[in-house]
FILO-197554 format. One record per residue: x, y, z of N, C-alpha, C in turn. Coordinates in steps of 0.1 Angstrom, whole numbers. Atoms other than C-alpha are relative to their C-alpha. Example, Ala and Ser with C-alpha at 12.3 -4.5 7.8 and 13.67 -1.06 7.14 Angstrom:
BEGIN
> 9,-12,0,123,-45,78,9,12,0 .
> -9,-11,0,137,-11,71,-8,11,8 .
//
This chain:
BEGIN
> 11,9,3,27,299,169,5,-14,2 .
> -4,14,-1,27,263,178,0,-8,-13 .
> 0,9,11,35,236,153,-13,-8,0 .
> 12,8,1,6,214,141,4,-14,-5 .
> -1,14,5,5,176,137,-14,-3,-6 .
> 12,5,7,-21,164,112,-1,-15,1 .
> 2,15,-1,-34,129,119,-10,-4,-10 .
> 9,5,11,-49,112,88,-5,-14,4 .
> 6,13,-4,-73,84,96,-9,-5,-11 .
> 9,6,10,-87,64,67,-10,-9,7 .
> 10,8,-7,-120,48,77,-10,-6,-10 .
> 10,7,8,-142,22,61,-7,-10,9 .
> 8,8,-9,-170,8,82,7,-2,13 .
> -7,1,-13,-153,16,115,-8,6,11 .
> 8,-6,-10,-182,27,136,3,-5,14 .
> -3,6,-13,-172,4,164,14,5,6 .
> -14,-3,-4,-135,14,164,2,15,3 .
> -3,-14,0,-137,52,160,-2,6,14 .
> 0,-6,-14,-149,61,196,12,-4,8 .
> -12,4,-7,-120,41,210,12,7,-5 .
> -11,-7,6,-96,57,186,0,15,5 .
> 1,-14,-3,-109,92,193,5,3,15 .
> -4,-2,-14,-105,88,231,15,-2,2 .
> -14,2,-1,-70,74,227,9,11,-6 .
> -8,-10,6,-57,100,203,-2,14,7 .
> 2,-12,-8,-72,129,223,8,0,13 .
> -8,1,-12,-55,117,254,15,2,-3 .
> -14,-1,5,-22,114,235,3,14,-4 .
> -3,-13,4,-25,148,220,0,10,11 .
> -1,-8,-12,-32,163,254,13,-1,6 .
> -13,1,-6,0,149,267,11,7,-8 .
> -10,-6,9,20,161,237,-1,15,0 .
> 2,-14,-1,4,195,239,7,6,13 .
> -6,-4,-12,16,198,275,16,-1,-1 .
> -15,2,0,51,184,268,7,8,-11 .
> -7,-6,11,59,199,234,-6,13,-5 .
> 8,-12,5,34,228,230,-3,-1,-15 .
> 4,3,13,21,213,198,-15,-3,-2 .
> 14,2,3,-14,214,183,-3,-11,-9 .
> 4,12,9,-33,187,164,-12,4,-8 .
> 13,1,7,-59,183,137,-2,-15,-4 .
> 3,14,4,-76,150,130,-8,0,-12 .
> 7,0,13,-86,143,94,-5,-14,-2 .
> 6,13,2,-110,114,92,-5,-1,-15 .
> 4,3,14,-114,100,56,-10,-11,0 .
> 10,10,1,-147,83,52,0,-6,-14 .
> -2,6,14,-140,59,23,-12,-8,-4 .
> 12,7,5,-176,52,13,-6,-10,10 .
> 5,9,-10,-186,36,46,-15,-2,-2 .
> 14,3,0,-220,19,47,-6,-1,13 .
> 5,0,-13,-224,20,84,-2,14,5 .
> 2,-13,-7,-227,49,109,13,8,2 .
> -13,-6,-1,-190,59,105,0,15,-1 .
> 0,-14,3,-196,93,90,-8,8,11 .
> 8,-7,-10,-223,103,115,7,1,14 .
> -8,0,-12,-200,94,144,10,11,-1 .
> -11,-10,2,-172,115,130,-6,14,1 .
> 6,-14,-1,-196,145,125,-4,4,14 .
> 4,-3,-14,-208,142,161,13,5,8 .
> -12,-5,-6,-172,147,172,4,14,-5 .
> -4,-13,7,-166,175,147,-9,12,6 .
> 9,-10,-5,-196,194,162,5,7,13 .
> -5,-6,-13,-179,199,196,16,1,1 .
> -14,-1,0,-142,196,186,5,5,-13 .
> -4,-7,13,-129,220,160,13,-6,-6 .
> -11,7,5,-98,198,156,-4,-11,-10 .
> 5,11,8,-119,171,139,-5,5,-13 .
> 4,-3,13,-121,174,102,-4,-13,-7 .
> 4,12,7,-138,149,78,-1,2,-15 .
> 1,0,15,-137,141,41,-8,-13,-3 .
> 8,11,4,-164,118,28,0,-3,-15 .
> -1,3,14,-159,101,-5,-14,-4,-6 .
> 12,4,6,-187,95,-30,-3,-15,-1 .
> 1,14,-1,-180,58,-29,13,-5,6 .
> -12,6,-6,-153,34,-17,11,0,-11 .
> -12,-1,9,-120,43,-35,12,-7,5 .
> -11,8,-5,-97,23,-13,9,8,9 .
> -9,-7,-11,-72,31,15,10,9,-7 .
> -10,-9,7,-46,44,-10,-5,13,-3 .
> 6,-13,3,-69,71,-22,-3,8,12 .
> 3,-7,-13,-80,79,14,13,6,6 .
> -13,-6,-6,-43,84,25,4,12,-9 .
> -4,-12,9,-36,106,-6,-9,12,3 .
> 9,-11,-3,-67,127,1,4,7,13 .
> -4,-6,-13,-56,132,37,13,8,-1 .
> -13,-7,2,-21,142,26,-2,13,-7 .
> 3,-13,8,-35,168,2,-7,10,9 .
> 8,-9,-8,-59,183,28,7,4,12 .
> -7,-3,-13,-35,183,58,7,13,-1 .
> -7,-13,-1,-22,217,69,11,-1,10 .
> -10,1,-11,1,204,96,15,2,-5 .
> -15,0,3,39,210,98,5,-15,0 .
> -4,15,0,41,172,105,-13,-7,-2 .
> 12,8,4,17,146,91,2,-14,4 .
> 0,14,-4,9,112,105,-12,-7,-6 .
> 11,9,5,-11,83,90,-2,-11,10 .
> 3,10,-10,-29,60,114,-13,-7,-4 .
> 12,7,1,-55,33,113,-9,2,12 .
> 10,-3,-11,-87,37,133,-2,-12,9 .
> 2,12,-8,-85,2,147,10,-1,12 .
> -10,0,-11,-57,11,172,11,-10,-1 .
> -11,9,2,-33,-14,157,13,9,-2 .
> -11,-9,0,-11,17,153,0,8,13 .
> 1,-6,-14,-4,27,190,3,15,0 .
> -1,-15,-1,-10,64,196,12,4,9 .
> -10,-4,-9,16,64,224,14,2,-7 .
> -13,-1,7,44,61,198,2,13,-7 .
> -1,-13,7,36,95,184,11,9,7 .
> -10,-8,-7,58,111,211,15,-3,-4 .
> -13,4,4,89,91,202,2,3,-15 .
> -1,-3,14,82,96,165,3,15,-2 .
> -2,-14,1,80,134,170,14,4,4 .
> -14,-3,-5,113,134,190,10,-5,-10 .
> -10,5,11,130,114,162,1,10,-11 .
> -1,-10,11,122,141,137,6,13,5 .
> -5,-12,-5,128,171,159,14,0,5 .
> -14,1,-7,159,159,179,10,-7,-9 .
> -9,8,8,174,134,155,2,5,-14 .
> -2,-6,13,169,154,124,-5,-9,-12 .
> 6,9,10,149,127,105,-11,8,-7 .
> 11,-5,8,124,135,78,-13,-8,2 .
> 11,9,-2,102,105,87,3,-9,11 .
> -1,11,-10,97,83,117,-11,-10,-3 .
> 9,10,5,81,51,105,0,-12,10 .
> 1,11,-9,70,20,123,0,-13,-7 .
> 1,13,5,74,-17,117,-3,-10,11 .
> 3,11,-10,60,-48,134,12,-10,0 .
> -10,11,-2,86,-72,148,-6,-13,2 .
> 7,12,-1,60,-98,154,-13,0,-7 .
> 13,1,7,29,-110,136,-10,-9,9 .
> 8,8,-9,12,-125,167,-15,3,-3 .
> 15,-2,2,-25,-131,161,-3,-1,-15 .
> 3,0,14,-21,-132,123,1,-14,-5 .
> -1,13,6,-27,-164,103,14,-3,-5 .
> -13,4,4,6,-183,97,2,1,-15 .
> -1,0,15,-1,-186,59,2,14,-4 .
> 0,-14,4,-7,-149,56,14,6,4 .
> -13,-5,-4,25,-141,76,11,-5,-10 .
> -10,5,9,45,-164,54,1,7,-14 .
> 0,-6,13,34,-149,21,3,15,1 .
> -4,-14,-1,38,-114,35,16,2,0 .
> -15,0,0,75,-121,43,6,-3,-14 .
> -4,3,13,79,-136,9,-1,12,-9 .
> 2,-12,8,65,-105,-7,10,11,2 .
> -10,-11,-3,88,-81,11,14,-4,-6 .
> -13,4,5,119,-102,1,0,1,-15 .
> 1,-1,14,107,-104,-35,1,14,-6 .
> 1,-13,6,99,-68,-41,13,8,2 .
> -12,-7,-2,131,-56,-25,11,-5,-10 .
> -10,5,10,151,-78,-49,-2,4,-14 .
> 3,-3,14,133,-69,-81,-3,15,-3 .
> 3,-14,2,127,-32,-75,10,9,7 .
> -9,-10,-7,144,0,-64,-7,7,12 .
> 7,-5,-11,118,6,-37,5,-6,13 .
> -5,4,-13,131,4,-1,-12,-3,9 .
> 12,3,-8,103,-15,17,5,-10,11 .
> -4,8,-12,111,-28,52,-10,-11,3 .
> 9,11,-4,96,-62,63,-7,5,12 .
> 9,-4,-11,67,-55,86,-3,15,1 .
> 2,-14,0,65,-19,76,-15,3,1 .
> 14,-5,-1,32,-1,85,-1,13,-8 .
> 3,-13,5,16,29,69,1,11,11 .
> -1,-9,-12,18,44,104,14,7,0 .
> -12,-7,0,44,71,102,-2,15,2 .
> 0,-15,-2,51,108,110,10,6,-9 .
> -9,-6,10,65,129,82,0,15,0 .
> -1,-15,1,77,164,76,-8,5,-12 .
> 7,-6,11,59,188,53,7,-2,-13 .
> -7,1,12,87,186,28,-1,-14,-6 .
> 2,14,5,84,148,25,-14,-2,-5 .
> 14,1,5,46,150,22,-2,7,-13 .
> 2,-7,12,48,176,-5,6,-8,-12 .
> -6,9,11,71,152,-25,-9,-11,-3 .
> 9,11,3,46,124,-21,-12,5,-7 .
> 12,-6,7,17,146,-32,3,3,-14 .
> -4,-3,14,36,155,-64,-1,-13,-8 .
> 1,12,8,34,118,-74,-15,-3,-1 .
> 14,1,2,-1,118,-88,-5,-12,-7 .
> 4,12,7,-2,84,-102,-13,-6,5 .
> 13,5,-4,-36,67,-102,1,-13,7 .
> -2,13,-6,-24,32,-93,11,2,11 .
> -9,-4,-11,-8,39,-59,3,-12,9 .
> -5,10,-9,13,17,-37,9,8,10 .
> -7,-10,-8,22,40,-8,13,-5,7 .
> -12,5,-6,47,17,9,12,2,-9 .
> -11,-2,10,68,18,-23,3,15,-2 .
> -2,-15,2,62,56,-27,8,6,11 .
> -7,-5,-11,74,63,8,15,-3,-1 .
> -14,3,2,107,45,0,6,7,-12 .
> -5,-6,13,110,59,-35,4,14,1 .
> -3,-15,-1,109,96,-25,13,2,8 .
> -12,-1,-8,138,89,-2,-2,7,13 .
> 0,-7,-12,145,113,27,5,-9,12 .
> -6,8,-11,160,102,60,-11,-5,9 .
> 10,6,-8,138,77,78,6,-8,12 .
> -4,7,-12,141,63,113,-11,-10,3 .
> 10,11,-2,124,29,120,-2,-2,15 .
> 4,4,-14,106,23,153,-7,-13,0 .
> 6,13,0,97,-12,162,-10,-2,11 .
> 10,3,-10,67,-25,181,-6,-14,-3 .
> 7,13,2,48,-57,186,-14,1,-5 .
> 13,0,6,17,-65,167,-11,0,11 .
> 12,-1,-9,-16,-56,185,-12,-3,-7 .
> 13,4,6,-51,-69,179,-8,13,-3 .
> 9,-11,2,-78,-46,165,-8,2,13 .
> 7,-3,-12,-97,-28,192,-15,-4,-2 .
> 14,3,3,-131,-35,175,-1,-3,-15 .
> 2,2,14,-145,-46,142,8,-11,-6 .
> -8,10,7,-130,-69,116,8,6,-11 .
> -9,-6,11,-102,-64,91,-7,0,-13 .
> 6,-1,14,-112,-53,56,9,-6,-10 .
> -10,6,9,-81,-70,41,-1,-15,0 .
> 1,14,2,-89,-105,29,13,-4,-6 .
> -12,5,7,-61,-128,16,0,4,-15 .
> 1,-4,14,-74,-121,-19,4,15,-3 .
> -3,-14,2,-72,-83,-15,14,3,2 .
> -15,-2,-3,-37,-85,0,8,-5,-12 .
> -7,6,11,-26,-107,-29,0,10,-12 .
> 2,-10,11,-40,-82,-55,8,13,3 .
> -8,-12,-4,-24,-53,-35,15,-2,-2 .
> -15,2,2,10,-70,-36,3,0,-15 .
> -3,0,15,7,-75,-74,0,15,-5 .
> 0,-14,4,-1,-38,-77,14,6,4 .
> -13,-6,-4,31,-30,-57,11,-5,-9 .
> -11,6,9,53,-53,-79,-1,7,-14 .
> 2,-6,13,38,-38,-111,4,15,0 .
> -2,-15,-1,41,-2,-98,15,3,1 .
> -14,-3,-3,78,-5,-88,10,-9,-7 .
> -10,8,6,94,-31,-110,-5,-5,-14 .
> 3,5,14,96,-41,-147,6,-14,-1 .
> -6,13,1,113,-74,-138,-9,-11,-5 .
> 9,10,6,82,-95,-146,0,0,-15 .
> -1,-1,15,84,-82,-182,13,-6,-5 .
> -13,6,3,121,-92,-183,-1,-15,1 .
> 2,14,-2,112,-126,-170,-7,-6,-11 .
> 8,5,11,86,-131,-196,8,0,-13 .
> -9,0,12,111,-121,-223,10,-11,0 .
> -10,10,-1,137,-145,-210,-6,-14,-2 .
> 7,13,2,112,-174,-208,-3,-2,-15 .
> 2,1,14,102,-167,-244,12,-4,-8 .
> -12,3,7,138,-168,-256,5,-14,3 .
> -4,14,-3,145,-200,-237,-8,-10,-7 .
> 8,10,7,116,-218,-252,2,0,-15 .
> -4,0,14,126,-206,-287,13,-8,-2 .
> -13,7,1,161,-220,-281,-3,-15,1 .
> 3,14,-3,147,-253,-267,-7,-6,-12 .
> 7,5,12,123,-256,-297,9,-3,-12 .
> -9,1,11,151,-251,-322,9,-12,2 .
> -8,12,-3,173,-277,-304,-7,-13,-2 .
> 8,12,1,145,-302,-303,-3,-3,-15 .
> 2,2,14,138,-297,-340,13,-6,-7 .
> -13,6,5,175,-304,-348,2,-15,4 .
> -1,13,-5,174,-335,-326,-9,-10,-8 .
> 10,8,7,143,-349,-343,4,-2,-15 .
> -5,1,14,157,-342,-378,11,-10,-1 .
> -12,9,0,190,-359,-369,-4,-14,2 .
> 4,14,-3,173,-390,-354,-7,-6,-12 .
> 7,5,12,151,-393,-385,9,-4,-11 .
> -9,2,12,178,-389,-411,12,-10,3 .
> -12,8,-3,207,-407,-393,-4,-14,5 .
> 4,13,-7,190,-434,-372,-13,-6,-6 .
> 13,5,5,157,-437,-390,-11,-1,10 .
> 11,1,-10,137,-433,-358,-12,9,-4 .
> 12,-8,3,101,-421,-362,-1,11,10 .
> 2,-11,-10,91,-388,-346,-10,-5,10 .
> 9,4,-11,74,-392,-312,-15,3,-3 .
> 14,0,3,37,-397,-312,-9,11,5 .
> 10,-11,-4,5,-377,-305,0,4,14 .
> 1,-4,-14,5,-378,-267,11,10,4 .
> -11,-10,-3,40,-361,-264,-2,13,-7 .
> 2,-12,7,30,-336,-290,-10,9,7 .
> 10,-8,-8,-1,-326,-270,5,6,12 .
> -6,-5,-13,18,-323,-238,9,13,-3 .
> -8,-12,3,43,-299,-255,-8,12,-4 .
> 9,-11,4,15,-279,-270,-6,7,12 .
> 6,-5,-12,-2,-275,-237,11,8,9 .
> -10,-7,-8,31,-265,-219,4,13,-6 .
> -4,-13,7,41,-239,-245,-11,10,0 .
> 11,-9,0,6,-225,-247,-2,6,14 .
> 1,-5,-14,5,-222,-209,10,11,3 .
> -10,-10,-2,38,-204,-208,-3,13,-8 .
> 3,-11,8,27,-181,-236,-11,8,6 .
> 11,-7,-7,-6,-173,-218,5,7,12 .
> -5,-6,-12,13,-166,-186,8,13,-4 .
> -8,-11,4,37,-142,-204,-9,12,-5 .
> 10,-10,5,8,-124,-222,-7,6,12 .
> 7,-5,-12,-9,-121,-188,8,11,7 .
> -9,-10,-6,21,-103,-174,0,13,-8 .
> 0,-12,9,22,-79,-204,-14,7,2 .
> 14,-6,-1,-16,-74,-200,-1,8,13 .
> 1,-8,-13,-12,-63,-163,6,13,-2 .
> -7,-13,2,13,-36,-173,-8,9,-9 .
> 8,-7,9,-9,-26,-202,-13,6,6 .
> 12,-4,-7,-40,-24,-180,3,12,9 .
> -4,-11,-9,-22,-1,-155,3,12,-8 .
> -3,-12,9,-9,21,-183,-13,6,-5 .
> 13,-5,5,-45,23,-197,-7,8,10 .
> 7,-7,-11,-59,34,-163,7,14,2 .
> -7,-12,-2,-31,60,-160,-3,11,-10 .
> 2,-9,11,-37,75,-194,-14,6,0 .
> 13,-6,-1,-74,81,-186,-1,13,9 .
> -1,-12,-8,-64,107,-160,-12,2,9 .
> 11,-1,-8,-93,99,-138,4,5,14 .
> -4,-4,-13,-94,115,-103,3,-11,9 .
> -3,10,-10,-79,95,-75,-11,-3,9 .
> 12,1,-9,-110,102,-54,-9,11,-3 .
> 10,-10,1,-142,122,-54,-6,2,13 .
> 5,-4,-13,-154,141,-23,-15,3,-1 .
> 14,-2,-1,-191,139,-15,-3,12,9 .
> 2,-11,-9,-190,162,15,12,1,9 .
> -12,-2,-8,-164,177,38,-2,13,8 .
> -1,-12,-7,-159,203,65,13,8,-2 .
> -13,-7,4,-126,213,49,-1,6,-14 .
> 2,-6,13,-140,224,15,6,-9,-11 .
> -5,8,12,-132,210,-20,-10,-11,-3 .
> 10,10,4,-151,184,-40,7,-11,-8 .
> -6,10,9,-128,165,-64,15,2,-1 .
> -14,0,2,-91,156,-67,4,-10,-10 .
//
């Protein structure tokens, strides 16, 4: 029996991109079927789309039994969509791809060979250029990768994409991590396994607009830092200790100046400035603690990562 590659495709309002993606992935799968004698299944995750995305997927499923779909009850986010795809995939090898063709389908052949011939558990991709991306966004992205690799034990390569082909063993390890607040780039690195990185140049979306605004990317980066590092808590503790020491030293200085030199204590404006500074630092540190507490609160609720409204693969809730 031939091996199967499961292609997981998270979709949110991608009605314009899906036809282009379907044509490209079917052409690639036909080539790989001829060359490697390997079969495919395409799992489209409709993440609460408000356009015609689901109907287009259903139309493909009507005449192509390789096409499977899972439609969420609402928008749960790309992380939930990827996790759902991993849970439902039956393939010996599992790939995650975006529907906008920024993940080139032609790379699947070299990814498959990297696993089969080189003995890797995962063939992952990274962009070597960010052509077409706003310079400010690129700058902060690079800063994020440098920061998270310094303060956490997650191995996240600069320019890494979610686009990767993994063995069933690695996917099973990822599925076992059922945390509600997910940051897959960190999870991929945390589970380990032998990974080979394949480089490619950035390509523009084939259709539609990106769903990732700067604000969403910023919040997503915070989720990644909180999920894989406790360093912000340590920084908050160090800042608190430093300000306690500074306050104690300043008190000794003011007492000494008053008793020895007879100098009066500094006036109201300097006192107000100090109060505002210390209050700001305290609020900042409490905010850091609050972020970790909020994530812990969400985890303890044990809510499902996603809820399925309809599917041609069965199941309703995970």
